[in-house]
mmCIF entry with sequence, helices, sheets and N, C-alpha, C, O atoms, coordinates in Angstrom:
data_MODEL
# 
_entry.id   MODEL 
# 
_entity.id                         1 
_entity.type                       polymer 
_entity.pdbx_number_of_molecules   1 
# 
_entity_poly.entity_id                      1 
_entity_poly.type                           'polypeptide(L)' 
_entity_poly.nstd_linkage                   no 
_entity_poly.nstd_monomer                   no 
_entity_poly.pdbx_seq_one_letter_code       MKQACEYLNIKSVNTLKNRFIATGLKVTVIGSVKRIDIRDIDIFVEEHKI 
_entity_poly.pdbx_seq_one_letter_code_can   MKQACEYLNIKSVNTLKNRFIATGLKVTVIGSVKRIDIRDIDIFVEEHKI 
_entity_poly.pdbx_strand_id                 A 
# 
loop_
_entity_poly_seq.entity_id 
_entity_poly_seq.num 
_entity_poly_seq.mon_id 
_entity_poly_seq.hetero 
1 1  MET n 
1 2  LYS n 
1 3  GLN n 
1 4  ALA n 
1 5  CYS n 
1 6  GLU n 
1 7  TYR n 
1 8  LEU n 
1 9  ASN n 
1 10 ILE n 
1 11 LYS n 
1 12 SER n 
1 13 VAL n 
1 14 ASN n 
1 15 THR n 
1 16 LEU n 
1 17 LYS n 
1 18 ASN n 
1 19 ARG n 
1 20 PHE n 
1 21 ILE n 
1 22 ALA n 
1 23 THR n 
1 24 GLY n 
1 25 LEU n 
1 26 LYS n 
1 27 VAL n 
1 28 THR n 
1 29 VAL n 
1 30 ILE n 
1 31 GLY n 
1 32 SER n 
1 33 VAL n 
1 34 LYS n 
1 35 ARG n 
1 36 ILE n 
1 37 ASP n 
1 38 ILE n 
1 39 ARG n 
1 40 ASP n 
1 41 ILE n 
1 42 ASP n 
1 43 ILE n 
1 44 PHE n 
1 45 VAL n 
1 46 GLU n 
1 47 GLU n 
1 48 HIS n 
1 49 LYS n 
1 50 ILE n 
# 
_struct_asym.id          A 
_struct_asym.entity_id   1 
# 
loop_
_struct_conf.conf_type_id 
_struct_conf.id 
_struct_conf.pdbx_PDB_helix_id 
_struct_conf.beg_label_comp_id 
_struct_conf.beg_label_asym_id 
_struct_conf.beg_label_seq_id 
_struct_conf.pdbx_beg_PDB_ins_code 
_struct_conf.end_label_comp_id 
_struct_conf.end_label_asym_id 
_struct_conf.end_label_seq_id 
_struct_conf.pdbx_end_PDB_ins_code 
_struct_conf.beg_auth_comp_id 
_struct_conf.beg_auth_asym_id 
_struct_conf.beg_auth_seq_id 
_struct_conf.end_auth_comp_id 
_struct_conf.end_auth_asym_id 
_struct_conf.end_auth_seq_id 
_struct_conf.pdbx_PDB_helix_class 
_struct_conf.details 
_struct_conf.pdbx_PDB_helix_length 
HELX_P HELX_P1 AA1 LYS A 2  ? LEU A 8  ? LYS A 2  LEU A 8  1 ? 7  
HELX_P HELX_P2 AA2 VAL A 13 ? THR A 15 ? VAL A 13 THR A 15 1 ? 3  
HELX_P HELX_P3 AA3 LEU A 16 ? ILE A 21 ? LEU A 16 ILE A 21 3 ? 6  
HELX_P HELX_P4 AA4 ILE A 38 ? GLU A 47 ? ILE A 38 GLU A 47 1 ? 10 
# 
_struct_conf_type.id          HELX_P 
_struct_conf_type.criteria    ? 
_struct_conf_type.reference   ? 
# 
_struct_sheet.id               AA1 
_struct_sheet.type             ? 
_struct_sheet.number_strands   2 
_struct_sheet.details          ? 
# 
_struct_sheet_order.sheet_id     AA1 
_struct_sheet_order.range_id_1   1 
_struct_sheet_order.range_id_2   2 
_struct_sheet_order.offset       ? 
_struct_sheet_order.sense        anti-parallel 
# 
loop_
_struct_sheet_range.sheet_id 
_struct_sheet_range.id 
_struct_sheet_range.beg_label_comp_id 
_struct_sheet_range.beg_label_asym_id 
_struct_sheet_range.beg_label_seq_id 
_struct_sheet_range.pdbx_beg_PDB_ins_code 
_struct_sheet_range.end_label_comp_id 
_struct_sheet_range.end_label_asym_id 
_struct_sheet_range.end_label_seq_id 
_struct_sheet_range.pdbx_end_PDB_ins_code 
_struct_sheet_range.beg_auth_comp_id 
_struct_sheet_range.beg_auth_asym_id 
_struct_sheet_range.beg_auth_seq_id 
_struct_sheet_range.end_auth_comp_id 
_struct_sheet_range.end_auth_asym_id 
_struct_sheet_range.end_auth_seq_id 
AA1 1 THR A 28 ? ILE A 30 ? THR A 28 ILE A 30 
AA1 2 VAL A 33 ? ARG A 35 ? VAL A 33 ARG A 35 
# 
loop_
_atom_site.group_PDB 
_atom_site.id 
_atom_site.type_symbol 
_atom_site.label_atom_id 
_atom_site.label_alt_id 
_atom_site.label_comp_id 
_atom_site.label_asym_id 
_atom_site.label_entity_id 
_atom_site.label_seq_id 
_atom_site.pdbx_PDB_ins_code 
_atom_site.Cartn_x 
_atom_site.Cartn_y 
_atom_site.Cartn_z 
_atom_site.occupancy 
_atom_site.B_iso_or_equiv 
_atom_site.pdbx_formal_charge 
_atom_site.auth_seq_id 
_atom_site.auth_comp_id 
_atom_site.auth_asym_id 
_atom_site.auth_atom_id 
_atom_site.pdbx_PDB_model_num 
ATOM 1   N N  . MET A 1 1  ? 17.144 -0.208  16.685 1.00 0.00 ? 1  MET A N  1 
ATOM 2   C CA . MET A 1 1  ? 17.403 -1.353  15.854 1.00 0.00 ? 1  MET A CA 1 
ATOM 3   C C  . MET A 1 1  ? 17.959 -2.502  16.702 1.00 0.00 ? 1  MET A C  1 
ATOM 4   O O  . MET A 1 1  ? 17.569 -3.657  16.531 1.00 0.00 ? 1  MET A O  1 
ATOM 5   N N  . LYS A 1 2  ? 18.858 -2.173  17.602 1.00 0.00 ? 2  LYS A N  1 
ATOM 6   C CA . LYS A 1 2  ? 19.449 -3.211  18.449 1.00 0.00 ? 2  LYS A CA 1 
ATOM 7   C C  . LYS A 1 2  ? 18.387 -3.850  19.341 1.00 0.00 ? 2  LYS A C  1 
ATOM 8   O O  . LYS A 1 2  ? 18.376 -5.067  19.525 1.00 0.00 ? 2  LYS A O  1 
ATOM 9   N N  . GLN A 1 3  ? 17.505 -3.036  19.888 1.00 0.00 ? 3  GLN A N  1 
ATOM 10  C CA . GLN A 1 3  ? 16.447 -3.570  20.740 1.00 0.00 ? 3  GLN A CA 1 
ATOM 11  C C  . GLN A 1 3  ? 15.471 -4.421  19.944 1.00 0.00 ? 3  GLN A C  1 
ATOM 12  O O  . GLN A 1 3  ? 14.957 -5.414  20.460 1.00 0.00 ? 3  GLN A O  1 
ATOM 13  N N  . ALA A 1 4  ? 15.209 -4.054  18.712 1.00 0.00 ? 4  ALA A N  1 
ATOM 14  C CA . ALA A 1 4  ? 14.344 -4.854  17.847 1.00 0.00 ? 4  ALA A CA 1 
ATOM 15  C C  . ALA A 1 4  ? 14.987 -6.215  17.593 1.00 0.00 ? 4  ALA A C  1 
ATOM 16  O O  . ALA A 1 4  ? 14.293 -7.232  17.589 1.00 0.00 ? 4  ALA A O  1 
ATOM 17  N N  . CYS A 1 5  ? 16.287 -6.247  17.382 1.00 0.00 ? 5  CYS A N  1 
ATOM 18  C CA . CYS A 1 5  ? 17.002 -7.512  17.192 1.00 0.00 ? 5  CYS A CA 1 
ATOM 19  C C  . CYS A 1 5  ? 16.882 -8.390  18.439 1.00 0.00 ? 5  CYS A C  1 
ATOM 20  O O  . CYS A 1 5  ? 16.656 -9.596  18.343 1.00 0.00 ? 5  CYS A O  1 
ATOM 21  N N  . GLU A 1 6  ? 17.034 -7.779  19.584 1.00 0.00 ? 6  GLU A N  1 
ATOM 22  C CA . GLU A 1 6  ? 16.914 -8.530  20.837 1.00 0.00 ? 6  GLU A CA 1 
ATOM 23  C C  . GLU A 1 6  ? 15.498 -9.095  20.986 1.00 0.00 ? 6  GLU A C  1 
ATOM 24  O O  . GLU A 1 6  ? 15.327 -10.253 21.368 1.00 0.00 ? 6  GLU A O  1 
ATOM 25  N N  . TYR A 1 7  ? 14.499 -8.286  20.687 1.00 0.00 ? 7  TYR A N  1 
ATOM 26  C CA . TYR A 1 7  ? 13.108 -8.720  20.803 1.00 0.00 ? 7  TYR A CA 1 
ATOM 27  C C  . TYR A 1 7  ? 12.806 -9.872  19.846 1.00 0.00 ? 7  TYR A C  1 
ATOM 28  O O  . TYR A 1 7  ? 12.083 -10.806 20.194 1.00 0.00 ? 7  TYR A O  1 
ATOM 29  N N  . LEU A 1 8  ? 13.363 -9.797  18.645 1.00 0.00 ? 8  LEU A N  1 
ATOM 30  C CA . LEU A 1 8  ? 13.144 -10.840 17.634 1.00 0.00 ? 8  LEU A CA 1 
ATOM 31  C C  . LEU A 1 8  ? 14.084 -12.028 17.803 1.00 0.00 ? 8  LEU A C  1 
ATOM 32  O O  . LEU A 1 8  ? 13.963 -13.028 17.096 1.00 0.00 ? 8  LEU A O  1 
ATOM 33  N N  . ASN A 1 9  ? 15.019 -11.917 18.740 1.00 0.00 ? 9  ASN A N  1 
ATOM 34  C CA . ASN A 1 9  ? 16.007 -12.957 19.008 1.00 0.00 ? 9  ASN A CA 1 
ATOM 35  C C  . ASN A 1 9  ? 16.871 -13.245 17.774 1.00 0.00 ? 9  ASN A C  1 
ATOM 36  O O  . ASN A 1 9  ? 17.123 -14.399 17.425 1.00 0.00 ? 9  ASN A O  1 
ATOM 37  N N  . ILE A 1 10 ? 17.312 -12.168 17.129 1.00 0.00 ? 10 ILE A N  1 
ATOM 38  C CA . ILE A 1 10 ? 18.267 -12.290 16.030 1.00 0.00 ? 10 ILE A CA 1 
ATOM 39  C C  . ILE A 1 10 ? 19.528 -11.541 16.416 1.00 0.00 ? 10 ILE A C  1 
ATOM 40  O O  . ILE A 1 10 ? 19.477 -10.580 17.184 1.00 0.00 ? 10 ILE A O  1 
ATOM 41  N N  . LYS A 1 11 ? 20.652 -11.976 15.887 1.00 0.00 ? 11 LYS A N  1 
ATOM 42  C CA . LYS A 1 11 ? 21.936 -11.429 16.333 1.00 0.00 ? 11 LYS A CA 1 
ATOM 43  C C  . LYS A 1 11 ? 22.453 -10.272 15.498 1.00 0.00 ? 11 LYS A C  1 
ATOM 44  O O  . LYS A 1 11 ? 23.308 -9.515  15.958 1.00 0.00 ? 11 LYS A O  1 
ATOM 45  N N  . SER A 1 12 ? 21.954 -10.121 14.289 1.00 0.00 ? 12 SER A N  1 
ATOM 46  C CA . SER A 1 12 ? 22.549 -9.159  13.374 1.00 0.00 ? 12 SER A CA 1 
ATOM 47  C C  . SER A 1 12 ? 21.541 -8.102  12.910 1.00 0.00 ? 12 SER A C  1 
ATOM 48  O O  . SER A 1 12 ? 20.413 -8.422  12.535 1.00 0.00 ? 12 SER A O  1 
ATOM 49  N N  . VAL A 1 13 ? 21.970 -6.853  12.943 1.00 0.00 ? 13 VAL A N  1 
ATOM 50  C CA . VAL A 1 13 ? 21.148 -5.769  12.400 1.00 0.00 ? 13 VAL A CA 1 
ATOM 51  C C  . VAL A 1 13 ? 21.001 -5.954  10.886 1.00 0.00 ? 13 VAL A C  1 
ATOM 52  O O  . VAL A 1 13 ? 19.985 -5.572  10.305 1.00 0.00 ? 13 VAL A O  1 
ATOM 53  N N  . ASN A 1 14 ? 22.019 -6.541  10.256 1.00 0.00 ? 14 ASN A N  1 
ATOM 54  C CA . ASN A 1 14 ? 21.926 -6.813  8.821  1.00 0.00 ? 14 ASN A CA 1 
ATOM 55  C C  . ASN A 1 14 ? 20.786 -7.775  8.513  1.00 0.00 ? 14 ASN A C  1 
ATOM 56  O O  . ASN A 1 14 ? 20.082 -7.598  7.519  1.00 0.00 ? 14 ASN A O  1 
ATOM 57  N N  . THR A 1 15 ? 20.594 -8.788  9.349  1.00 0.00 ? 15 THR A N  1 
ATOM 58  C CA . THR A 1 15 ? 19.475 -9.711  9.175  1.00 0.00 ? 15 THR A CA 1 
ATOM 59  C C  . THR A 1 15 ? 18.161 -8.962  9.324  1.00 0.00 ? 15 THR A C  1 
ATOM 60  O O  . THR A 1 15 ? 17.223 -9.182  8.559  1.00 0.00 ? 15 THR A O  1 
ATOM 61  N N  . LEU A 1 16 ? 18.096 -8.092  10.294 1.00 0.00 ? 16 LEU A N  1 
ATOM 62  C CA . LEU A 1 16 ? 16.894 -7.285  10.498 1.00 0.00 ? 16 LEU A CA 1 
ATOM 63  C C  . LEU A 1 16 ? 16.601 -6.453  9.256  1.00 0.00 ? 16 LEU A C  1 
ATOM 64  O O  . LEU A 1 16 ? 15.463 -6.409  8.789  1.00 0.00 ? 16 LEU A O  1 
ATOM 65  N N  . LYS A 1 17 ? 17.608 -5.805  8.730  1.00 0.00 ? 17 LYS A N  1 
ATOM 66  C CA . LYS A 1 17 ? 17.422 -4.950  7.556  1.00 0.00 ? 17 LYS A CA 1 
ATOM 67  C C  . LYS A 1 17 ? 17.133 -5.748  6.293  1.00 0.00 ? 17 LYS A C  1 
ATOM 68  O O  . LYS A 1 17 ? 16.188 -5.442  5.566  1.00 0.00 ? 17 LYS A O  1 
ATOM 69  N N  . ASN A 1 18 ? 17.946 -6.775  6.030  1.00 0.00 ? 18 ASN A N  1 
ATOM 70  C CA . ASN A 1 18 ? 17.875 -7.501  4.758  1.00 0.00 ? 18 ASN A CA 1 
ATOM 71  C C  . ASN A 1 18 ? 16.727 -8.497  4.675  1.00 0.00 ? 18 ASN A C  1 
ATOM 72  O O  . ASN A 1 18 ? 16.270 -8.813  3.577  1.00 0.00 ? 18 ASN A O  1 
ATOM 73  N N  . ARG A 1 19 ? 16.260 -8.992  5.794  1.00 0.00 ? 19 ARG A N  1 
ATOM 74  C CA . ARG A 1 19 ? 15.177 -9.974  5.750  1.00 0.00 ? 19 ARG A CA 1 
ATOM 75  C C  . ARG A 1 19 ? 13.858 -9.409  6.243  1.00 0.00 ? 19 ARG A C  1 
ATOM 76  O O  . ARG A 1 19 ? 12.836 -9.548  5.571  1.00 0.00 ? 19 ARG A O  1 
ATOM 77  N N  . PHE A 1 20 ? 13.865 -8.780  7.393  1.00 0.00 ? 20 PHE A N  1 
ATOM 78  C CA . PHE A 1 20 ? 12.619 -8.336  7.996  1.00 0.00 ? 20 PHE A CA 1 
ATOM 79  C C  . PHE A 1 20 ? 12.124 -7.022  7.375  1.00 0.00 ? 20 PHE A C  1 
ATOM 80  O O  . PHE A 1 20 ? 10.983 -6.944  6.919  1.00 0.00 ? 20 PHE A O  1 
ATOM 81  N N  . ILE A 1 21 ? 12.955 -6.020  7.358  1.00 0.00 ? 21 ILE A N  1 
ATOM 82  C CA . ILE A 1 21 ? 12.557 -4.718  6.810  1.00 0.00 ? 21 ILE A CA 1 
ATOM 83  C C  . ILE A 1 21 ? 12.354 -4.818  5.304  1.00 0.00 ? 21 ILE A C  1 
ATOM 84  O O  . ILE A 1 21 ? 11.431 -4.213  4.760  1.00 0.00 ? 21 ILE A O  1 
ATOM 85  N N  . ALA A 1 22 ? 13.203 -5.573  4.634  1.00 0.00 ? 22 ALA A N  1 
ATOM 86  C CA . ALA A 1 22 ? 13.084 -5.731  3.182  1.00 0.00 ? 22 ALA A CA 1 
ATOM 87  C C  . ALA A 1 22 ? 11.787 -6.431  2.784  1.00 0.00 ? 22 ALA A C  1 
ATOM 88  O O  . ALA A 1 22 ? 11.297 -6.246  1.670  1.00 0.00 ? 22 ALA A O  1 
ATOM 89  N N  . THR A 1 23 ? 11.228 -7.238  3.693  1.00 0.00 ? 23 THR A N  1 
ATOM 90  C CA . THR A 1 23 ? 9.987  -7.945  3.377  1.00 0.00 ? 23 THR A CA 1 
ATOM 91  C C  . THR A 1 23 ? 8.757  -7.307  4.021  1.00 0.00 ? 23 THR A C  1 
ATOM 92  O O  . THR A 1 23 ? 7.683  -7.907  4.053  1.00 0.00 ? 23 THR A O  1 
ATOM 93  N N  . GLY A 1 24 ? 8.923  -6.085  4.533  1.00 0.00 ? 24 GLY A N  1 
ATOM 94  C CA . GLY A 1 24 ? 7.738  -5.343  4.931  1.00 0.00 ? 24 GLY A CA 1 
ATOM 95  C C  . GLY A 1 24 ? 7.631  -4.877  6.366  1.00 0.00 ? 24 GLY A C  1 
ATOM 96  O O  . GLY A 1 24 ? 6.642  -4.228  6.708  1.00 0.00 ? 24 GLY A O  1 
ATOM 97  N N  . LEU A 1 25 ? 8.596  -5.172  7.228  1.00 0.00 ? 25 LEU A N  1 
ATOM 98  C CA . LEU A 1 25 ? 8.540  -4.655  8.594  1.00 0.00 ? 25 LEU A CA 1 
ATOM 99  C C  . LEU A 1 25 ? 8.639  -3.136  8.554  1.00 0.00 ? 25 LEU A C  1 
ATOM 100 O O  . LEU A 1 25 ? 9.554  -2.580  7.946  1.00 0.00 ? 25 LEU A O  1 
ATOM 101 N N  . LYS A 1 26 ? 7.691  -2.472  9.204  1.00 0.00 ? 26 LYS A N  1 
ATOM 102 C CA . LYS A 1 26 ? 7.628  -1.012  9.158  1.00 0.00 ? 26 LYS A CA 1 
ATOM 103 C C  . LYS A 1 26 ? 8.690  -0.371  10.054 1.00 0.00 ? 26 LYS A C  1 
ATOM 104 O O  . LYS A 1 26 ? 8.952  -0.835  11.164 1.00 0.00 ? 26 LYS A O  1 
ATOM 105 N N  . VAL A 1 27 ? 9.285  0.690   9.552  1.00 0.00 ? 27 VAL A N  1 
ATOM 106 C CA . VAL A 1 27 ? 10.292 1.458   10.283 1.00 0.00 ? 27 VAL A CA 1 
ATOM 107 C C  . VAL A 1 27 ? 9.858  2.914   10.278 1.00 0.00 ? 27 VAL A C  1 
ATOM 108 O O  . VAL A 1 27 ? 9.463  3.446   9.241  1.00 0.00 ? 27 VAL A O  1 
ATOM 109 N N  . THR A 1 28 ? 9.931  3.558   11.439 1.00 0.00 ? 28 THR A N  1 
ATOM 110 C CA . THR A 1 28 ? 9.635  4.972   11.540 1.00 0.00 ? 28 THR A CA 1 
ATOM 111 C C  . THR A 1 28 ? 10.955 5.739   11.531 1.00 0.00 ? 28 THR A C  1 
ATOM 112 O O  . THR A 1 28 ? 11.855 5.435   12.313 1.00 0.00 ? 28 THR A O  1 
ATOM 113 N N  . VAL A 1 29 ? 11.072 6.724   10.655 1.00 0.00 ? 29 VAL A N  1 
ATOM 114 C CA . VAL A 1 29 ? 12.293 7.517   10.550 1.00 0.00 ? 29 VAL A CA 1 
ATOM 115 C C  . VAL A 1 29 ? 11.982 8.947   10.962 1.00 0.00 ? 29 VAL A C  1 
ATOM 116 O O  . VAL A 1 29 ? 11.118 9.602   10.381 1.00 0.00 ? 29 VAL A O  1 
ATOM 117 N N  . ILE A 1 30 ? 12.701 9.419   11.975 1.00 0.00 ? 30 ILE A N  1 
ATOM 118 C CA . ILE A 1 30 ? 12.567 10.798  12.447 1.00 0.00 ? 30 ILE A CA 1 
ATOM 119 C C  . ILE A 1 30 ? 13.961 11.407  12.381 1.00 0.00 ? 30 ILE A C  1 
ATOM 120 O O  . ILE A 1 30 ? 14.827 11.108  13.202 1.00 0.00 ? 30 ILE A O  1 
ATOM 121 N N  . GLY A 1 31 ? 14.158 12.264  11.390 1.00 0.00 ? 31 GLY A N  1 
ATOM 122 C CA . GLY A 1 31 ? 15.500 12.801  11.155 1.00 0.00 ? 31 GLY A CA 1 
ATOM 123 C C  . GLY A 1 31 ? 16.404 11.665  10.723 1.00 0.00 ? 31 GLY A C  1 
ATOM 124 O O  . GLY A 1 31 ? 16.150 11.016  9.708  1.00 0.00 ? 31 GLY A O  1 
ATOM 125 N N  . SER A 1 32 ? 17.462 11.422  11.490 1.00 0.00 ? 32 SER A N  1 
ATOM 126 C CA . SER A 1 32 ? 18.371 10.321  11.173 1.00 0.00 ? 32 SER A CA 1 
ATOM 127 C C  . SER A 1 32 ? 18.157 9.117   12.093 1.00 0.00 ? 32 SER A C  1 
ATOM 128 O O  . SER A 1 32 ? 18.912 8.146   12.049 1.00 0.00 ? 32 SER A O  1 
ATOM 129 N N  . VAL A 1 33 ? 17.115 9.198   12.929 1.00 0.00 ? 33 VAL A N  1 
ATOM 130 C CA . VAL A 1 33 ? 16.838 8.129   13.886 1.00 0.00 ? 33 VAL A CA 1 
ATOM 131 C C  . VAL A 1 33 ? 15.786 7.186   13.318 1.00 0.00 ? 33 VAL A C  1 
ATOM 132 O O  . VAL A 1 33 ? 14.749 7.623   12.820 1.00 0.00 ? 33 VAL A O  1 
ATOM 133 N N  . LYS A 1 34 ? 16.066 5.883   13.399 1.00 0.00 ? 34 LYS A N  1 
ATOM 134 C CA . LYS A 1 34 ? 15.128 4.872   12.931 1.00 0.00 ? 34 LYS A CA 1 
ATOM 135 C C  . LYS A 1 34 ? 14.585 4.121   14.137 1.00 0.00 ? 34 LYS A C  1 
ATOM 136 O O  . LYS A 1 34 ? 15.337 3.699   15.016 1.00 0.00 ? 34 LYS A O  1 
ATOM 137 N N  . ARG A 1 35 ? 13.274 3.964   14.163 1.00 0.00 ? 35 ARG A N  1 
ATOM 138 C CA . ARG A 1 35 ? 12.607 3.270   15.260 1.00 0.00 ? 35 ARG A CA 1 
ATOM 139 C C  . ARG A 1 35 ? 11.675 2.206   14.691 1.00 0.00 ? 35 ARG A C  1 
ATOM 140 O O  . ARG A 1 35 ? 11.094 2.378   13.619 1.00 0.00 ? 35 ARG A O  1 
ATOM 141 N N  . ILE A 1 36 ? 11.543 1.112   15.423 1.00 0.00 ? 36 ILE A N  1 
ATOM 142 C CA . ILE A 1 36 ? 10.600 0.071   15.053 1.00 0.00 ? 36 ILE A CA 1 
ATOM 143 C C  . ILE A 1 36 ? 9.684  -0.142  16.249 1.00 0.00 ? 36 ILE A C  1 
ATOM 144 O O  . ILE A 1 36 ? 10.140 -0.467  17.345 1.00 0.00 ? 36 ILE A O  1 
ATOM 145 N N  . ASP A 1 37 ? 8.397  0.042   16.027 1.00 0.00 ? 37 ASP A N  1 
ATOM 146 C CA . ASP A 1 37 ? 7.402  -0.107  17.083 1.00 0.00 ? 37 ASP A CA 1 
ATOM 147 C C  . ASP A 1 37 ? 7.203  -1.588  17.387 1.00 0.00 ? 37 ASP A C  1 
ATOM 148 O O  . ASP A 1 37 ? 7.083  -2.401  16.471 1.00 0.00 ? 37 ASP A O  1 
ATOM 149 N N  . ILE A 1 38 ? 7.170  -1.933  18.654 1.00 0.00 ? 38 ILE A N  1 
ATOM 150 C CA . ILE A 1 38 ? 7.002  -3.329  19.065 1.00 0.00 ? 38 ILE A CA 1 
ATOM 151 C C  . ILE A 1 38 ? 5.690  -3.907  18.534 1.00 0.00 ? 38 ILE A C  1 
ATOM 152 O O  . ILE A 1 38 ? 5.618  -5.094  18.215 1.00 0.00 ? 38 ILE A O  1 
ATOM 153 N N  . ARG A 1 39 ? 4.663  -3.080  18.439 1.00 0.00 ? 39 ARG A N  1 
ATOM 154 C CA . ARG A 1 39 ? 3.382  -3.562  17.891 1.00 0.00 ? 39 ARG A CA 1 
ATOM 155 C C  . ARG A 1 39 ? 3.535  -3.918  16.418 1.00 0.00 ? 39 ARG A C  1 
ATOM 156 O O  . ARG A 1 39 ? 2.934  -4.886  15.951 1.00 0.00 ? 39 ARG A O  1 
ATOM 157 N N  . ASP A 1 40 ? 4.333  -3.148  15.680 1.00 0.00 ? 40 ASP A N  1 
ATOM 158 C CA . ASP A 1 40 ? 4.582  -3.461  14.274 1.00 0.00 ? 40 ASP A CA 1 
ATOM 159 C C  . ASP A 1 40 ? 5.352  -4.773  14.135 1.00 0.00 ? 40 ASP A C  1 
ATOM 160 O O  . ASP A 1 40 ? 5.112  -5.537  13.199 1.00 0.00 ? 40 ASP A O  1 
ATOM 161 N N  . ILE A 1 41 ? 6.268  -5.036  15.055 1.00 0.00 ? 41 ILE A N  1 
ATOM 162 C CA . ILE A 1 41 ? 6.990  -6.306  15.035 1.00 0.00 ? 41 ILE A CA 1 
ATOM 163 C C  . ILE A 1 41 ? 6.019  -7.453  15.258 1.00 0.00 ? 41 ILE A C  1 
ATOM 164 O O  . ILE A 1 41 ? 6.048  -8.446  14.531 1.00 0.00 ? 41 ILE A O  1 
ATOM 165 N N  . ASP A 1 42 ? 5.160  -7.320  16.260 1.00 0.00 ? 42 ASP A N  1 
ATOM 166 C CA . ASP A 1 42 ? 4.195  -8.379  16.557 1.00 0.00 ? 42 ASP A CA 1 
ATOM 167 C C  . ASP A 1 42 ? 3.265  -8.641  15.374 1.00 0.00 ? 42 ASP A C  1 
ATOM 168 O O  . ASP A 1 42 ? 2.984  -9.794  15.046 1.00 0.00 ? 42 ASP A O  1 
ATOM 169 N N  . ILE A 1 43 ? 2.793  -7.587  14.744 1.00 0.00 ? 43 ILE A N  1 
ATOM 170 C CA . ILE A 1 43 ? 1.914  -7.724  13.571 1.00 0.00 ? 43 ILE A CA 1 
ATOM 171 C C  . ILE A 1 43 ? 2.667  -8.404  12.438 1.00 0.00 ? 43 ILE A C  1 
ATOM 172 O O  . ILE A 1 43 ? 2.141  -9.315  11.798 1.00 0.00 ? 43 ILE A O  1 
ATOM 173 N N  . PHE A 1 44 ? 3.884  -7.970  12.189 1.00 0.00 ? 44 PHE A N  1 
ATOM 174 C CA . PHE A 1 44 ? 4.706  -8.553  11.121 1.00 0.00 ? 44 PHE A CA 1 
ATOM 175 C C  . PHE A 1 44 ? 4.910  -10.049 11.342 1.00 0.00 ? 44 PHE A C  1 
ATOM 176 O O  . PHE A 1 44 ? 4.774  -10.844 10.412 1.00 0.00 ? 44 PHE A O  1 
ATOM 177 N N  . VAL A 1 45 ? 5.234  -10.425 12.565 1.00 0.00 ? 45 VAL A N  1 
ATOM 178 C CA . VAL A 1 45 ? 5.468  -11.841 12.881 1.00 0.00 ? 45 VAL A CA 1 
ATOM 179 C C  . VAL A 1 45 ? 4.174  -12.642 12.690 1.00 0.00 ? 45 VAL A C  1 
ATOM 180 O O  . VAL A 1 45 ? 4.205  -13.735 12.125 1.00 0.00 ? 45 VAL A O  1 
ATOM 181 N N  . GLU A 1 46 ? 3.057  -12.117 13.148 1.00 0.00 ? 46 GLU A N  1 
ATOM 182 C CA . GLU A 1 46 ? 1.769  -12.802 12.996 1.00 0.00 ? 46 GLU A CA 1 
ATOM 183 C C  . GLU A 1 46 ? 1.431  -13.004 11.516 1.00 0.00 ? 46 GLU A C  1 
ATOM 184 O O  . GLU A 1 46 ? 0.941  -14.065 11.126 1.00 0.00 ? 46 GLU A O  1 
ATOM 185 N N  . GLU A 1 47 ? 1.690  -12.000 10.709 1.00 0.00 ? 47 GLU A N  1 
ATOM 186 C CA . GLU A 1 47 ? 1.376  -12.078 9.276  1.00 0.00 ? 47 GLU A CA 1 
ATOM 187 C C  . GLU A 1 47 ? 2.266  -13.074 8.534  1.00 0.00 ? 47 GLU A C  1 
ATOM 188 O O  . GLU A 1 47 ? 1.906  -13.530 7.449  1.00 0.00 ? 47 GLU A O  1 
ATOM 189 N N  . HIS A 1 48 ? 3.411  -13.414 9.098  1.00 0.00 ? 48 HIS A N  1 
ATOM 190 C CA . HIS A 1 48 ? 4.346  -14.307 8.413  1.00 0.00 ? 48 HIS A CA 1 
ATOM 191 C C  . HIS A 1 48 ? 4.412  -15.704 9.026  1.00 0.00 ? 48 HIS A C  1 
ATOM 192 O O  . HIS A 1 48 ? 5.341  -16.466 8.754  1.00 0.00 ? 48 HIS A O  1 
ATOM 193 N N  . LYS A 1 49 ? 3.430  -16.033 9.848  1.00 0.00 ? 49 LYS A N  1 
ATOM 194 C CA . LYS A 1 49 ? 3.382  -17.397 10.391 1.00 0.00 ? 49 LYS A CA 1 
ATOM 195 C C  . LYS A 1 49 ? 2.997  -18.364 9.288  1.00 0.00 ? 49 LYS A C  1 
ATOM 196 O O  . LYS A 1 49 ? 2.212  -18.041 8.397  1.00 0.00 ? 49 LYS A O  1 
ATOM 197 N N  . ILE A 1 50 ? 3.561  -19.545 9.367  1.00 0.00 ? 50 ILE A N  1 
ATOM 198 C CA . ILE A 1 50 ? 3.235  -20.583 8.384  1.00 0.00 ? 50 ILE A CA 1 
ATOM 199 C C  . ILE A 1 50 ? 2.408  -21.651 9.072  1.00 0.00 ? 50 ILE A C  1 
ATOM 200 O O  . ILE A 1 50 ? 2.015  -22.631 8.438  1.00 0.00 ? 50 ILE A O  1 
# 
């Protein structure tokens, strides 16, 4: 999650969760570990361009 924030240039994990994940950014959950694939971030950003 922290690395995803760095890649997206956002400072808060809460922003990542409440804005990006809440609006459709895919998260992979394995046990208690949450991962976000960099390709999913790129796709998400492309889909939300104005």
